[in-house]
C-alpha positions, -999 to 999 in steps of 0.1 A, spaced: 0 -1 0 14 36 -10 18 61 19 -13 75 28 -7 115 20 -21 146 37 -53 168 22 -41 204 12 -61 221 43 -67 250 19 -88 230 -12 -119 218 2 -127 181 -10 -155 185 -38 -174 160 -55 -147 141 -73 -117 137 -47 -149 122 -23 -161 101 -51 -124 96 -51 -117 83 -10 -153 63 -17 -142 42 -43 -110 39 -30 -123 27 8 -152 2 -8 -120 -19 -32 -101 -19 5 -125 -24 30 -164 -34 14 -171 -67 31 -148 -66 65 -162 -64 96 -153 -38 123 -130 -46 150 -127 -16 170 -136 19 168 -117 54 184 -132 89 183 -110 105 196 -126 141 195 -162 138 209 -174 172 194 -162 159 161 -198 132 165 -227 153 150 -250 131 145 -258 102 168 -246 91 203 -211 80 208 -227 44 222 -243 40 186 -211 50 170 -195 21 193 -224 -8 184 -210 -5 149 -186 -27 162 -187 -64 145 -211 -51 117 -200 -60 85 -191 -30 62 -213 -38 31 -201 -11 7 -191 27 9 -207 55 -16 -210 89 -17 -236 116 -17 -223 155 -23 -187 159 -6 -196 133 18 -188 99 20 -213 74 32 -203 41 48 -234 15 48 -237 -12 74 -270 -26 67 -297 4 74 -270 23 95 -248 46 80 -214 62 90 -213 96 72 -174 117 69 -189 148 64 -150 163 51 -158 198 50 -126 223 44 -97 199 54 -107 166 56 -89 136 49 -100 100 52 -72 70 40 -60 41 50 -36 25 74 -19 -12 89 -31 -9 127 -2 -1 148 13 28 123 18 61 143 -15 83 142 -10 117 125 -19 149 145 -57 157 142 -67 125 137 -101 120 156 -116 89 145 -102 58 140 -123 27 128 -104 -7 127 -111 -41 106 -106 -75 109 -76 -82 88 -51 -52 102 -64 -20 84 -77 10 96 -94 38 85 -82 69 99 -104 105 96 -84 139 98 -94 167 96 -74 202 106 -99 230 102 -129 212 110 -152 236 93 -183 223 79 -170 191 89 -177 160 113 -193 126 115 -230 112 115 -238 79 128 -274 75 107 -300 55 119 -323 41 93 -342 66 74 -323 93 92 -306 119 65 -286 137 86 -268 161 69 -283 148 36 -311 166 39 -298 198 35 -283 186 -2 -299 197 -37 -291 176 -60 -260 158 -71 -246 180 -96 -231 146 -116 -266 133 -119 -294 161 -122 -309 163 -153 -309 194 -174 -344 204 -164 -342 204 -133 -305 220 -131 -326 250 -151 -353 255 -128 -328 256 -99 -311 280 -112 -325 303 -132 -341 338 -119 -318 336 -88 -301 371 -81 -266 356 -69 -236 353 -88 -234 322 -114 -205 309 -94 -224 316 -60 -250 297 -71 -232 268 -83 -214 264 -52 -244 264 -27 -248 232 -18 -285 233 -11 -288 237 -47 -260 216 -63 -244 192 -42 -212 181 -50 -196 217 -68 -170 238 -51 -144 263 -66 -120 243 -80 -152 228 -103 -170 257 -106 -140 281 -125 -137 248 -146 -171 243 -156 -176 282 -160 -150 283 -184 -157 256 -205 -196 269 -209 -177 308 -216 -198 327 -187 -184 349 -167 -186 337 -130 -199 372 -116 -226 373 -136 -260 375 -124 -279 338 -126 -313 356 -134 -296 371 -165 -281 335 -185 -305 323 -208 -320 287 -206 -296 281 -236 -266 294 -216 -273 276 -186 -281 243 -207 -245 249 -216 -234 250 -185 -254 221 -174 -234 200 -201 -199 215 -186 -206 207 -152 -215 172 -158 -185 169 -180 -157 185 -161 -172 163 -131 -168 129 -151 -139 139 -166 -119 151 -131 -134 117 -116 -119 96 -142 -86 116 -130 -87 105 -95 -97 144 -84 -73 172 -84 -40 169 -63 -25 207 -64 17 212 -67 17 227 -32 34 205 2 2 190 11 -17 173 -18 -53 160 -19 -46 120 -21 -75 95 -21 -76 70 9 -50 44 -7 -24 74 -14 -29 81 -51 -29 110 -61 -52 128 -85 -39 141 -122 -71 166 -130 -47 192 -120 -36 189 -152 -64 200 -171 -73 230 -150 -79 257 -175 -83 285 -155 -82 276 -116 -52 289 -96 -39 303 -130 -47 341 -127 -22 364 -142 -20 334 -166 -23 334 -205 -58 318 -216 -53 286 -235 -81 291 -258 -72 329 -270 -41 341 -249 -53 367 -229 -43 372 -194 -66 356 -168 -82 378 -143 -94 370 -109 -117 383 -86 -132 375 -48 -171 360 -47 -179 349 -11 -148 352 4 -135 327 -24 -111 340 -53 -122 324 -85 -102 326 -122 -115 334 -155 -109 346 -189 -118 383 -199 -124 373 -233 -135 340 -235 -161 340 -204 -188 366 -209 
């Protein structure tokens, strides 16, 4: 097994990163039973009780899935939900290896593998033990961005007074899109991030729908985005994501546009930086 890397504490995991983590956990852990659980920070348990969490010991993990930016571990009708938030990282290690700082949950499985969930900033993050039928934080999410239909996408965005980038990143409208993939989808669709959603025609919103779906598919296929810094994103098995090589605007402000050569600009929306081409995006 490759050595697990740390997730960039400045970049929130988005749908492709959460999907990559979920697939790696499913491949390694599905069918295995829980041997032990340690909750190392009690206030990190947001839904359910510590006793409900301990009752997962001895249970068999059926599968692992994703909803929005959350990873869900299914134990029959019960689910353990990892809300990744601003800096969440879920990774696999062999039992007995040193626990890094900010590791808040350790789930040990028979056979010696451990799932370790760490989070430095703990913003919009936590662990949820969901009883059968209990939605927890999933109740607040809109449709998944990689599965939403054309007409529903248009209905949920049209008429909104907020900038289109802010609407795309609003998880109650559309689940799974954050700073990276909103920038990339808007560039592919030729739409400026500051344009009000209410001023975008149906035709252009349909183009954006296609761009969002495609950029997420491409990013999942590439294993997400690992940025070139000291703490890049890594999947649960330590694999890095290569979609960074396909970024056209995200983090590239001041550099030439790959399409037209104009210098990319940057704007701040809701406290988040957004890069765009002033020529290709209107």
